[in-house]
C-alpha positions in Angstrom: -90.8 -108.1 158.3 -89.3 -104.6 158.5 -86.3 -104.3 160.7 -87.5 -101.1 162.4 -90.5 -102.8 163.9 -88.1 -104.9 166.0 -90.8 -107.5 166.3 -88.5 -110.4 165.5 -87.6 -112.7 168.4 -85.2 -115.7 168.1 -86.4 -119.1 169.0 -85.9 -119.7 172.7 -87.5 -123.1 173.1 -85.8 -126.4 173.8 -83.5 -127.8 171.2 -83.6 -131.4 170.0 -80.7 -133.4 171.1 -78.2 -133.9 168.3 -78.2 -137.7 168.6 -82.0 -138.0 168.3 -82.5 -135.1 165.8 -83.2 -137.5 162.9 -86.3 -138.7 164.7 -88.0 -135.4 163.8 -88.6 -136.6 160.2 -90.3 -139.9 160.9 -92.7 -138.1 163.3 -94.1 -136.0 160.4 -93.6 -138.6 157.7 -95.6 -141.2 159.6 -98.4 -138.7 160.1 -98.6 -138.3 156.3 -98.4 -142.1 155.7 -101.3 -142.8 158.0 -103.5 -140.3 156.3 -104.0 -142.9 153.6 -107.0 -145.1 154.5 -105.9 -147.7 152.0 -102.5 -148.0 153.6 -104.1 -148.3 157.1 -106.3 -151.0 155.7 -103.3 -152.9 154.3 -101.5 -152.6 157.6 -104.5 -154.1 159.4 -104.4 -156.9 156.8 -100.8 -157.6 157.7 -101.9 -158.7 161.2 -104.2 -161.4 159.9 -101.4 -164.0 159.7 -100.4 -163.0 163.3 -103.9 -163.7 164.6 -104.0 -167.1 162.8 -100.6 -168.1 164.2 -101.6 -166.9 167.7 -104.8 -169.0 167.4 -102.8 -172.1 166.4 -100.5 -171.6 169.4 -103.4 -171.3 171.8 -105.2 -174.3 170.4 -102.0 -176.4 170.3 -101.5 -175.8 174.0 -105.1 -176.1 175.2 -106.6 -179.6 175.6 -110.0 -178.0 176.2 -109.8 -176.1 172.9 -108.8 -179.2 171.0 -111.7 -181.2 172.5 -114.1 -178.3 171.6 -112.9 -178.3 168.0 -112.8 -182.1 167.8 -109.1 -182.3 167.1 -107.9 -185.9 167.6 -104.5 -187.0 168.9 -103.7 -188.1 165.3 -103.5 -184.5 164.3 -100.9 -183.8 166.9 -98.9 -186.8 165.8 -99.0 -185.5 162.2 -97.3 -182.3 163.4 -100.2 -179.9 162.8 -99.7 -178.2 166.1 -96.0 -178.6 166.6 -94.7 -175.2 167.5 -91.0 -175.0 166.6 -88.5 -173.6 164.1 -90.5 -174.6 161.1 -93.6 -173.0 162.5 -91.9 -169.6 163.1 -90.1 -169.7 159.8 -93.4 -170.1 157.9 -94.8 -167.2 159.9 -91.7 -165.2 159.1 -91.9 -165.8 155.4 -95.5 -164.7 155.3 -94.7 -161.5 157.1 -91.6 -160.9 155.0 -93.7 -160.9 151.8 -96.1 -158.4 153.3 -93.1 -156.3 154.3 -91.9 -156.3 150.7 -95.2 -155.0 149.4 -95.3 -152.4 152.2 -91.9 -151.1 151.2 -92.9 -150.9 147.5 -95.8 -148.8 148.6 -94.1 -146.4 151.1 -90.5 -146.1 150.0 -91.0 -144.3 146.7 -92.5 -141.2 148.4 -89.8 -140.8 151.0 -86.9 -139.2 149.1 -88.1 -138.4 145.6 -90.4 -135.5 146.6 -87.6 -133.7 148.4 -85.4 -133.9 145.4 -88.0 -133.0 142.8 -89.2 -130.0 144.8 -85.7 -128.8 145.8 -86.3 -129.4 149.6 -83.0 -131.2 150.3 -81.0 -127.9 150.6 -83.6 -126.7 153.2 -82.8 -129.8 155.3 -79.0 -129.6 154.9 -78.9 -125.8 155.6 -79.9 -126.5 159.1 -77.9 -128.5 161.8 -78.9 -131.6 159.9 -76.3 -133.8 158.1 -76.9 -136.2 155.2 -76.5 -139.1 157.6 -79.3 -137.6 159.8 -81.4 -137.3 156.7 -80.9 -140.9 155.6 -81.5 -142.1 159.2 -84.7 -140.1 159.4 -86.1 -141.5 156.2 -84.9 -145.1 157.1 -86.6 -144.8 160.5 -90.0 -144.5 158.8 -89.6 -147.9 157.1 -87.9 -149.4 160.1 -90.9 -148.5 162.3 -93.5 -149.8 159.8 -91.6 -153.0 158.9 -90.8 -153.8 162.5 -94.4 -153.5 163.4 -95.3 -156.4 161.0 -92.2 -158.6 161.3 -90.2 -159.1 164.5 -92.5 -157.3 166.9 -95.5 -159.6 166.3 -93.1 -162.6 165.8 -91.6 -162.2 169.2 -95.1 -161.6 170.6 -96.3 -165.0 169.2 -93.1 -166.6 170.5 -93.8 -165.1 174.0 -97.3 -166.5 173.9 -96.0 -169.9 173.1 -93.4 -169.6 175.8 -96.0 -168.6 178.4 -98.3 -171.5 177.5 -95.6 -174.2 177.1 -93.4 -173.4 180.0 -89.6 -172.9 180.5 -88.7 -176.3 179.1 -89.9 -175.3 175.7 -88.0 -172.0 175.8 -84.7 -173.7 176.7 -85.1 -175.9 173.6 -86.4 -173.2 171.1 -84.7 -170.0 172.2 -82.8 -169.9 168.9 -86.1 -169.2 167.1 -86.5 -165.9 169.0 -82.9 -164.9 168.0 -83.6 -165.9 164.4 -86.9 -163.9 164.3 -85.1 -160.7 165.5 -81.9 -161.2 163.5 -83.6 -162.3 160.3 -86.1 -159.4 160.5 -83.3 -156.9 160.9 -81.5 -158.3 157.8 -84.6 -158.1 155.7 -85.6 -154.6 156.9 -82.0 -153.4 156.2 -82.1 -154.7 152.6 -85.6 -153.4 151.9 -85.0 -150.0 153.5 -81.8 -149.3 151.7 -83.1 -150.6 148.3 -86.3 -148.5 148.7 -84.4 -145.3 149.6 -81.9 -145.7 146.8 -84.6 -146.3 144.2 -86.6 -143.4 145.6 -83.5 -141.1 145.3 -82.9 -141.9 141.7 -86.4 -142.5 140.3 -88.9 -139.6 140.7 -92.1 -141.4 139.5 -93.8 -143.5 142.2 -95.1 -146.3 140.0 -91.8 -146.6 138.2 -89.9 -146.8 141.5 -92.2 -149.5 142.8 -91.8 -151.4 139.6 -88.0 -151.1 139.8 -88.1 -152.7 143.3 -90.1 -155.6 141.9 -87.8 -155.8 138.9 -84.6 -156.1 141.0 -86.0 -159.2 142.8 -87.6 -160.9 139.8 -84.7 -160.2 137.4 -82.2 -161.5 140.0 -84.3 -164.6 140.5 -84.4 -165.3 136.7 -80.7 -164.6 136.2 -79.7 -166.8 139.1 -81.8 -169.8 138.0 -80.8 -169.5 134.4 -77.1 -169.3 135.4 -77.5 -172.4 137.6 -79.3 -174.4 134.9 -77.0 -173.4 132.1 -73.6 -173.4 133.8 -74.4 -176.0 136.4 -73.1 -173.7 139.1 -74.9 -172.1 142.0 -72.8 -168.9 142.3 -75.1 -167.1 139.9 -77.8 -167.3 142.6 -75.9 -164.5 144.4 -77.9 -162.2 142.2 -81.1 -163.8 143.5 -81.7 -161.6 146.6 -84.8 -163.4 147.7 -82.9 -166.7 147.7 -80.0 -165.2 149.5 -82.3 -163.9 152.2 -84.0 -167.3 152.5 -80.6 -168.9 152.8 -79.7 -166.6 155.7 -83.1 -167.1 157.3 -82.9 -170.9 157.2 -79.4 -170.8 158.6 -80.6 -168.7 161.5 -83.5 -171.1 162.2 -81.1 -174.1 161.8 -83.2 -175.5 159.0 -82.1 -177.3 155.8 -83.0 -175.8 152.5 -85.5 -178.0 150.6 -84.7 -179.0 147.0 -86.0 -176.6 144.5 -88.6 -177.5 141.8 -85.8 -177.1 139.2 -83.7 -179.7 141.1 -86.6 -182.1 141.3 -87.4 -181.8 137.6 -83.8 -182.1 136.4 -82.8 -184.5 139.2 -79.6 -182.6 139.5 -77.9 -183.2 142.9 -74.6 -181.9 141.8 -75.5 -178.2 142.1 -75.2 -177.3 145.8 -76.4 -174.1 147.4 -73.9 -171.2 147.8 -72.3 -171.1 151.3 -74.0 -169.0 153.9 -71.1 -166.6 154.2 -71.5 -165.8 150.5 -75.2 -165.0 151.1 -74.2 -162.6 153.9 -71.5 -161.1 151.7 -74.0 -160.6 148.8 -76.6 -158.9 151.0 -73.9 -156.7 152.6 -72.7 -155.7 149.1 -76.2 -154.7 148.1 -76.6 -152.6 151.2 -73.2 -150.9 150.6 -74.1 -150.2 147.0 -77.3 -148.6 148.1 -75.5 -146.4 150.6 -73.1 -145.3 147.8 -76.0 -144.5 145.5 -77.6 -142.4 148.3 -74.3 -140.6 149.0 -74.0 -139.7 145.3 -77.5 -138.5 145.0 -78.2 -136.7 148.3 -76.1 -133.5 147.8 -77.3 -130.0 148.2 -77.0 -128.1 144.9 -77.6 -124.4 144.4 -80.2 -123.8 141.8 -79.6 -120.7 139.6 -82.7 -119.3 137.8 
C-alpha cells in the first residue's frame, strides 16, 4: 500500500492477555483437526468403552435392570458387577490405548508443517515466545486426550457415586484421584513425545511409525534385558510398563505376574520400584523438552 494514500490504520482491537495468548493456536488447530471426518469418526469410537462402562455401572446398581436381564445373584458373587479400583483401571487402560492411537494420528501434523514451511519465525516475530508456542501445540493434544481419558473416567465415577451413595465414595475416592493423576501422566508423556517427534521428523507416516517404534522397541529391550541378565532395571526402557507400574500404584493394585514369569517360573526378578518408574517417565519428558528447545529456533533464511 502506498504511503501517500494514508489508508493504513493500526489495529485498535482488544489484545489477548499475555498469560492466555498460547490458547490462540489450539483454537485454530482444533478447527483444522475436526475437518477430518475420519478423525471425528475415530473420536466417536473412543466413547464406545465409556458407554459400555456406564451401562455396567447402571445395571450393577439397578435391581430392576438385573431382573429384566435375567442376572442372577451368582453373577454378583463372581464379581461381574463389582465397581471398584479394578473396574476403573480396566476402563483406564482401554482409554489409554485409544489415546496412544489418537496421538500417533494428530501429533505429527502439529509442529512439522511450521518448520517445513518456515512459519516458525512468523510466530516468534510476534509477542509470542517459544514456551507459548509449545504450550499452544501441547494444548491441542491435552484437550483431545483429556476428552477421552480423565473427563469420561470421572463422569463414570460420578455416575457410580450417585447411584451407590456416599458410603461407596468414602471407600473408593482414591480411584477418582488415580483417574485424574494417571491420565495427566499419560497425557504428558504422549504429548511431549509426539511434539518432539513432529519437530524432528517432517514426514507424517514416519513420525507416527517412530512413536510406535519407541514403545515397541523399549518393550523388546526391557524384556530381553530381564530375561538375559535376570534383572528388572532394563524395563526402565519399557515406557508402557513404566506407565502401567505408575497406574497400578495410583489405583493401589498389585502388578500381575507377566507371561514370561509364568513360562520361566522366575520369581527372583522383581519389578522396578515405583520411584524408578516416575524417574524414568520424568527423564523422557525432560529429554523431549530438550529436543524441542534445540529444534524450535527461529532461523533467518537467505535465498
